[in-house]
N, C-alpha and C positions, 0 to 999 in steps of 0.2 A: 473370545467371548464378547458379544456386543454389550455396550453400556446400557444400564437400566434407563428406562424412559425418563424417570425423575431426574437422573443425573444429566441426561441429554438436554432436558429443558433448562436445568440449572446452569450448565455450561453455556448454552446459547444466551440466556438472560444476562449472565455475568459479562460475557464478551460484548454484547450489545451495549450494556450500561457503561462499561469502561471505555469503549470506542466513542460513545456519545459524549461522555464527560471529557475525554481527551480532546475531541474536536471542539467542544464548547469552550475550552480554554483558549484555543486559537481564535474562535469567533469573538471571544471577549476582548482579545487584543485589537481586533479590527474595530469593535464598537468603541473602545477607548480612544481611538484616533478620530473617529467621526470624519468630517470633511476637512481634515488637516493632514499634514505630513508629520511623521516623526523625523526630526533632523538631528544630526550629531551635535551635541552641546560642546563646542570647542572652547568655551570659556573655562572648562574644567581641565584643560590641557589636551595635548594632541592625542594622548592615549588614556590619561586619567588612571583609574583603578583597574581597568580591563587590559588584558594582555593582547598585543598584536591587533588591536581594533576589533576583537571578536565580539565583545559585549559592551558597547559604548554607552556613555551617558547620552540620553536623548531628551529632547523637548519638543512640544507640539507648536507648529507654526502654520497659519492659514496657507492653503495651497497657492492662492493668488499672490501672496507676499513672496513665497519661495520662487515662484515662476518669474515674477517681476525682477527679483534680484539676480537670479541665475541667467536671465536672458539680457541683462543690461551689460553691454560691452565695456562700459566705463567703470563697472564695479568689479574689483578684484577679489572681494570677499564673498565667495559663493557658499550657499548652503550645501551641506553634504546630506542628501536624503537617505534616511535609514529604511523607512517603510511607509506605506500608505494603505488606506482602507482597501481590503480585498487581497492583500498579499498573504494573509495567514489562513483564512477559513475557506473561502470559495463556496459561498452559499448557492451560487447559481448552478453549481454541479455537485450538490450536496450528496447525492447518491454515490458518486464516484469518490469524493473525498472521504466518505464514511467507510467505503469498502476496504480501503487500504488499512486503516487501524483495526477493522474487524479481523482481517487476516493476521495482522501483527499480534493482537491480543490472543487470538486462537492459538497461535504457535507458542506464545509465552506461557499461557495457562495449561493447555492440554499436552503439548509436546515437551515442554521443559519442566514445569512444576508437576505434571501428572494430575492436574485438577480435572474432575472432582473426586475420582475414585481410585487413583493410583498415586497418591501422595505418600512417598516413602519417608518416614520420620528420620531415618538414618541419612538419606541423601538430600533431604530438604534444605539444610543449611548451605551446602555447596551449590544447590540449584538456585537458591535465593541470591547467593553471591554471584553466580553466573549471570543471573538476570540483572543484577545491579550493574555489573560490568557492561552488559549489553546496553543498558539505558545511558550510562556515562559515555560510552563510545558513540552512540547515536547522536547525543547532544553535541559532543565536541566535534565530531566529523562534520555535522551539519553547519556548525558555526564557522568552521574552517572553509567549508564549501561556499557559504554565503560571502565570506570575506574575500575568497579568491575570485568569485564571480563579480564582486564589486570592483575589482581591479580592471575588469574588462567591460563594465557597464558604461553606457553612454547617456545616462539620464539624470543629470550629470553626477557622477561618482555615487550612484545609488548603491545601497548595501543589500537590501532585500527586494526593493521595488523592481518588478518585472523579472525577477529571478524564478526559474522553474515554473513558468506558466502562472505566476502570481499566487501560488498556493504553497506556502512554506510548510503547511501541515503535511502535504504529500511527501516532501523531502524527509521530514522527521520520521514519519511512520514507515516509509520505504527503508530507511536506514535501520529502523527497529527490526524489520523483517530480515534484512540482509545479515545483520550481526547475529540474530537468533539462529538462522540457518547455518552460519559459519561456526558458531560455538557448538551447535548440536553436531555438526559434521566432525568437529574435532573431539567430540565425546566428553567435553568438560562437565556437563551435568552429571555424568555417570563415571567420572574419572576414578580409576583404581590405583592404589599405590603399588600393586604388584604387576609387573610386566608379563604379558602372555606371549607365547611363541607365535611368530607370524605363520600363516597357513602356507603350505607348500603348493605353489601354483603350477608346478611342472606337469601335473596330470590334468589340469583343467581343460575343458573343451569350451571354446568360445562360440557365442552366437552373434558375434559382432556384425556379420553381414546382414542377418535378418533384422537386427536392431536398427542398423543404419537404413536399410530399405524402408522399414515402416516409419522411421523418423522422418525421412524425406517425403514419404507419401503424405503424412500428416502436415508437414510444413507446407507442402504444395497445396493441400486443401485449405489451410488457414490463409495462405497467400491469395488464393482465388477468392476466398470469402472476404478478406480485407479489401481487395480491389473492388469487389461488388459493393461493399458497404460505402467506400469512398465515392464511387461513381454515383451512388444514390443518395449522397449527402447524409449518410448515417454514421459517419466517422469524421475525425479531424482531417482537414484537407491534406496536411503534410503526411499523415498516416504513420509517421515514425513511432510515436508514442503508442498508438493503438496496436501496431504490428508487433512491437516489442513485447507487449503483454500477451498477445496470442502465442508468440514463440515460447514464453515462459509457461503458458498453459500446456503446450504440447509436451514440454520437458517434464512438468509435474504429472501430467496425465500418464505418460509412459512409466514414470517412477511409481505411481500409485496403483495403476491397473494392469501393468504389463505392456509389452512392446508389440503385441500382435493380436488380431481378433480372437485367436484361440484362447487367450487369457481374458479378454474383455467379456466374452459371453458368460464366463463363470463369475463375473463380478457385477452382475446386473443391479444388485441393491445399491452399491456405491455410485454407479453411474446414474441410476434413477434418482438418488438423492441429489446429485450434482445438477441434473437438468430440472428436476421438480423444484428444488430450492431456488434456482435462478428464476424460473417462471413465476414463482410466487413473489419473489423480491421485487421484480420490476413493477407490477401494479401497486405494491405497497408504497414505493417512492412516488409513483404517479399520483396516488391519492394524497400523499403527504404534501406534495407541492400544491395541489388544489386546496388543501386545508390551511396551509400556512401562508402561501403566496410569496414566501421568501426562500424556502429550502428547495432548490431546484432538483428535478429528477435526472436531468442530463439528456432526456429524450421527451418528445411531445411536450416541449416546455414553453409556456408563455414567457418565462423569464428570458430564455435564449432567443425566442422570437422577437421580443422587445429590444434586446441588446444587439442581435446580429442579423435580424431579418427572418421572415417566415421560412425561407429555404434552409436555414440552419437550426431549426427547432429540434432536430434529432441527431445532431453531430456527436452527442455523448453516448449514443446507444451502443456503439462498438465497445467502448471502454466499460460501460455498465455490464454488458453481457460477459465479457472476458474476465473482469475482476470478480464477479459473483460466481461464475463457474469455478474459478480457483478457490474462492472461499468455501463453497459448498462441497467441493472435492476434498479440501483439507478437513472440513467438518466431518465428512463421512469417515475419513481416516481416524479422526480424533475420537469418534464414538465407536470405532472398531467395526464398521459395517462396509468397508471397502474391499474386503477379501471375499473368497468363495463362500457361499452359504454353507451352513452345517450339513444340509441335505446332500449337496454335491460332494462334500468331503467324505461323508459316510458312505455314499454310493461307490466312491473311488476305492475305499478300503475293503468294501464287500466284494 
């Protein structure tokens, strides 16, 4: 049964507000640094109160001072750069950076907590516990990742600077999505104390060949699409990040709507929500950039034009489209409008 319109609006508003607030925290970290580096404060010890260098004491030092000291061959005491402005928020591609936490919070609220209309009071405590574990795992894993990446950084010994495309917020929110999917797959939000018998698979009939055929057809289609986008400077030049999101889109699409056109035609509402939502989202971010001058859309962008040249004004379009296709596809599932319509189901039984 589809979700009521009032609940649909409530879910969308809550997810957008949470994603905006979350990203605003990262933007605040950038603003705190200004035109300075955060460097590790070694006067408080090699490790201080933090374990394994994951969360160090830091202090702000002007960039020109850090660069002068670190490039001086006669100076053995080098600054250890922890972060610089731009490492956390990524205002220049705000539409992309906001899309990831949108997906994360949608999964957290709709698929784990059952918000707004399927909150089970009996299951709620364990679901909140699961969500707490997801958040803790996300933070700890990201700190480890940044620390490991620091061991290979060459700028010199930087901890966050130039890690993950200079947008730590993407790392944290991606981890939030990954752990949410993992714990949902393990069934922890709905865990039962009683074990159930495993299904007998000896009489199952597989559709593996058809599934693989259509999967490779879709992968071939998005490959051609990505190549065309790169050739026309509508995607990142190396294409690896963009293409990985398109692959994820294919997998989720087949999971949501079925693995062949005979299923897709019965799920027109969900597919329509996916495309219509994306087509509405793009001009919203376009107008937002024009209104603010600092929150970049990722395409048709004066900010990217100024930073990278006019030929690169649209290099974020591929990621914008693929990320918001995923968000609206997940949203269609969250409001229970990704399945066959009631009319098609009734006709089938008649």
